[in-house]
C-alpha positions in Angstrom: -80.0 -32.2 37.4 -78.6 -30.3 34.6 -74.7 -30.0 34.0 -73.3 -26.5 33.7 -72.3 -25.8 30.0 -68.6 -24.8 29.5 -66.9 -23.8 26.3 -63.6 -25.3 27.3 -63.0 -27.0 24.0 -64.4 -24.2 21.8 -62.5 -21.7 23.8 -59.4 -23.7 23.3 -59.9 -23.9 19.6 -60.4 -20.1 19.3 -57.3 -19.7 21.4 -55.3 -21.8 18.9 -56.9 -20.0 16.0 -55.9 -16.7 17.4 -52.4 -18.0 18.1 -51.9 -19.2 14.6 -53.1 -15.9 13.3 -50.9 -13.8 15.5 -47.9 -16.2 14.8 -48.5 -15.8 10.9 -48.7 -12.1 11.1 -45.4 -11.9 13.2 -43.8 -14.1 10.6 -45.0 -11.9 7.7 -44.2 -8.7 9.4 -40.7 -10.0 9.9 -40.3 -11.4 6.3 -41.8 -8.9 4.2 -42.9 -6.1 6.5 -46.2 -4.7 7.7 -47.0 -2.9 4.6 -46.5 -5.8 2.4 -48.6 -8.2 4.9 -52.1 -8.8 3.6 -55.0 -10.4 5.4 -55.1 -13.0 2.6 -51.5 -13.7 3.4 -52.0 -14.1 7.1 -55.2 -16.3 6.3 -53.2 -18.7 4.2 -50.2 -19.0 6.6 -52.4 -19.4 9.4 -54.5 -22.2 7.7 -57.8 -20.1 8.0 -60.0 -18.0 6.0 -60.0 -14.3 5.7 -63.4 -14.0 7.6 -61.7 -16.0 10.5 -59.0 -13.3 10.7 -61.4 -10.5 10.8 -63.5 -12.3 13.5 -60.7 -12.7 16.0 -59.1 -9.3 15.1 -62.0 -6.8 13.6 -59.4 -3.9 14.0 -56.1 -4.0 12.5 -54.6 -2.1 15.6 -55.9 -5.2 17.8 -53.8 -7.5 15.5 -50.8 -5.3 15.6 -51.0 -5.1 19.3 -51.3 -8.8 19.6 -48.3 -9.2 17.3 -46.2 -6.9 19.3 -47.2 -8.8 22.6 -46.3 -12.1 21.1 -43.1 -10.8 19.5 -41.9 -9.2 22.7 -42.7 -12.4 24.6 -40.5 -14.2 22.4 -37.7 -11.3 22.2 -37.9 -9.4 25.3 -36.1 -6.1 25.3 -33.2 -5.9 27.8 -34.2 -5.1 31.3 -32.2 -1.8 31.8 -33.8 -1.2 35.3 -30.0 -1.7 36.8 -28.8 1.4 35.1 -29.7 3.5 38.1 -27.0 1.6 40.2 -24.3 2.6 37.7 -23.0 5.9 39.0 -20.4 6.7 36.2 -22.3 8.2 33.3 -19.9 6.5 30.7 -20.2 3.2 32.2 -24.0 3.5 32.4 -24.3 4.5 28.7 -21.8 1.8 27.8 -23.9 -0.8 29.7 -27.2 0.5 28.3 -26.1 0.6 24.7 -24.3 -2.8 24.9 -27.6 -4.5 26.0 -29.8 -2.4 23.7 -27.4 -3.0 20.6 -27.5 -6.6 21.3 -31.1 -6.7 21.3 -31.1 -4.6 18.1 -28.8 -7.5 16.6 -31.2 -10.2 17.5 -34.1 -8.3 16.3 -32.9 -6.4 13.3 -35.1 -7.8 10.7 -38.4 -7.1 12.5 -37.1 -3.8 13.9 -36.1 -2.5 10.4 -39.5 -3.6 8.9 -41.5 -1.9 11.6 -39.7 1.4 11.5 -39.6 1.3 7.8 -43.5 0.7 7.4 -44.8 1.7 10.4 -45.0 5.4 10.1 -47.3 4.9 6.9 -49.9 2.5 8.9 -52.1 4.1 11.3 -52.4 0.7 13.1 -48.7 1.3 14.2 -49.0 4.7 15.8 -49.2 3.4 19.3 -46.2 0.9 18.9 -44.1 3.6 17.4 -45.3 6.1 20.0 -44.4 3.4 22.6 -41.0 2.8 21.4 -40.1 6.7 21.3 -41.4 7.0 24.9 -39.2 3.8 26.0 -36.2 5.6 24.3 -36.9 9.0 25.8 -37.2 7.3 29.3 -33.9 5.6 28.8 -32.2 8.9 27.4 -33.4 10.6 30.5 -32.1 7.9 32.8 -28.7 8.0 30.7 -28.7 11.8 31.3 -28.5 11.6 35.1 -25.3 12.7 36.6 -24.2 14.6 33.3 -23.7 18.4 33.0 -26.8 19.9 31.6 -26.7 20.5 28.0 -29.4 21.5 25.5 -28.2 18.8 23.0 -27.8 16.2 25.7 -31.1 14.4 25.4 -31.2 14.7 21.5 -27.8 12.9 21.5 -28.7 10.2 23.9 -31.9 9.6 21.7 -29.5 9.2 18.6 -27.2 6.9 20.5 -30.1 4.8 21.6 -31.9 4.8 18.0 -32.1 1.5 16.2 -30.9 3.4 13.1 -27.6 4.6 14.7 -26.8 1.1 15.4 -27.7 -0.1 12.1 -25.6 2.7 10.4 -22.7 1.8 12.6 -22.6 -1.9 12.8 -24.9 -3.2 10.1 -24.1 -0.8 7.2 -20.7 0.7 8.7 -19.1 -2.9 9.3 -18.1 -1.8 12.7 -18.1 -4.6 15.5 -20.1 -3.6 18.6 -17.2 -2.8 20.7 -15.7 -0.3 18.2 -19.1 1.1 17.6 -19.7 1.3 21.4 -16.3 2.9 22.0 -17.0 5.6 19.1 -20.4 6.5 20.8 -19.5 6.4 24.5 -16.2 8.3 24.0 -17.8 11.0 21.5 -16.5 13.5 21.5 -12.9 12.4 21.7 
């Protein structure tokens, strides 16, 4: 009787190689940014050759998607599903921005590099579109219960933008509480 052939060891080795490639890419994106990340650098960091990188990720967009999934599994964005239960619009905005800005603080290096380099790289189009769609959905949730105004959604998009947090907190030197009070209480 013939034994069924399974690729258990080979599949495990392939998964391990793929993991090393993704982790190397994530590290390089965080350290130097996507534009400065090369297949040669990825291969060196992962301990494989360039052909192996291309074998596992024939399209750059596949590698970017794998990196994003890995990064988000290690640094999940805040779960803002409970926002709907906060009736007061200012309290809802404060809770949302507090959680979002804490996440920005934890992921600053990677987020800054992706936002800086991503627009110039076709492989990041889907990632950036997803980020924008998530912010739009959040802005719409934060607009609930507020008086309609043509500038409301753009203002909420601005408040939830990483660059707003970076200007206020990282560049401006404000602590989170002061920056939050400024944005939530604006206009005075």
